[in-house]
C-alpha positions as CSV (number, residue, x, y, z in Angstrom):
1,X,59.9,-28.2,-12.0
2,X,58.0,-29.9,-13.9
3,X,56.9,-33.5,-13.8
4,X,59.0,-36.2,-15.6
5,X,61.7,-33.9,-15.7
6,X,63.4,-34.6,-12.1
7,X,64.2,-37.1,-10.4
8,X,62.1,-37.8,-7.3
9,X,64.5,-36.6,-4.8
10,X,64.2,-33.4,-6.6
11,X,60.7,-33.9,-7.4
12,X,59.8,-34.7,-3.5
13,X,62.6,-31.2,-2.7
14,X,60.3,-28.4,-4.9
15,X,57.1,-30.2,-3.1
16,X,58.3,-29.6,0.2
17,X,59.8,-26.2,-1.2
18,X,55.8,-25.2,-1.9
19,X,54.5,-26.4,0.8
20,X,56.9,-24.1,3.2
21,X,55.6,-20.9,0.6
22,X,52.4,-22.2,1.2
23,X,52.4,-22.4,5.1
24,X,55.2,-18.8,5.3
25,X,51.5,-17.3,3.2
26,X,49.6,-18.3,6.2
27,X,52.1,-17.4,9.0
28,X,52.1,-13.9,7.6
29,X,48.9,-13.1,6.9
30,X,48.4,-12.8,10.6
31,X,47.5,-15.6,14.1
32,X,44.0,-15.8,13.4
33,X,44.4,-17.2,10.0
34,X,46.6,-19.9,11.2
35,X,44.7,-21.1,13.7
36,X,42.3,-21.3,11.0
37,X,43.8,-23.4,8.9
38,X,45.3,-25.6,11.9
39,X,41.5,-26.5,12.4
40,X,40.8,-27.1,8.8
41,X,43.3,-28.9,8.0
42,X,42.2,-32.1,10.2
43,X,41.5,-33.1,7.1
44,X,42.0,-32.6,4.0
45,X,38.3,-31.9,2.1
46,X,38.5,-29.3,4.9
47,X,41.3,-27.8,4.3
48,X,40.5,-27.7,0.7
49,X,37.3,-26.0,2.0
50,X,38.5,-23.8,3.9
51,X,41.1,-22.2,0.7
52,X,38.2,-22.0,-1.2
53,X,35.9,-19.9,0.4
54,X,38.6,-17.6,0.8
55,X,38.9,-14.7,-1.2
56,X,40.0,-15.1,-5.1
57,X,42.5,-12.6,-4.7
58,X,43.9,-13.4,-1.3
59,X,47.9,-15.2,-1.6
60,X,47.1,-18.5,0.0
61,X,44.1,-19.2,-2.4
62,X,46.5,-17.8,-5.6
63,X,49.3,-20.6,-4.4
64,X,46.5,-23.5,-3.9
65,X,44.8,-22.7,-7.4
66,X,47.8,-22.7,-8.8
67,X,48.7,-26.1,-8.4
68,X,48.0,-29.6,-9.4
69,X,46.5,-32.1,-7.4
70,X,49.5,-33.5,-5.9
71,X,51.0,-30.4,-4.9
72,X,47.8,-29.8,-2.8
73,X,47.9,-32.5,-1.1
74,X,51.6,-32.6,0.1
75,X,50.9,-28.6,0.7
76,X,48.2,-29.7,2.8
77,X,50.3,-32.8,4.5
78,X,52.9,-29.9,5.6
79,X,50.3,-28.5,6.9
80,X,48.9,-31.0,8.9
81,X,52.0,-32.0,10.1
82,X,52.1,-28.7,11.9
83,X,49.1,-29.1,14.1
């Protein structure tokens, strides 16, 4: 959903869906990746650095880079809340 084309509730649902999608990519990558993501999710900048250190072709990094800063924050918040 493009910004400005839906209600706030629809935008929040869309952001939550993207966050769950990123979390599913992390879980699919295996237990070591889940552990590393949880460790990095202690704060936003540490998590952002962890994602940026992944290989350029990693699906987690691709999903992160394709998102805007607001959505990236929402994805981090979702993962942070999983800890």
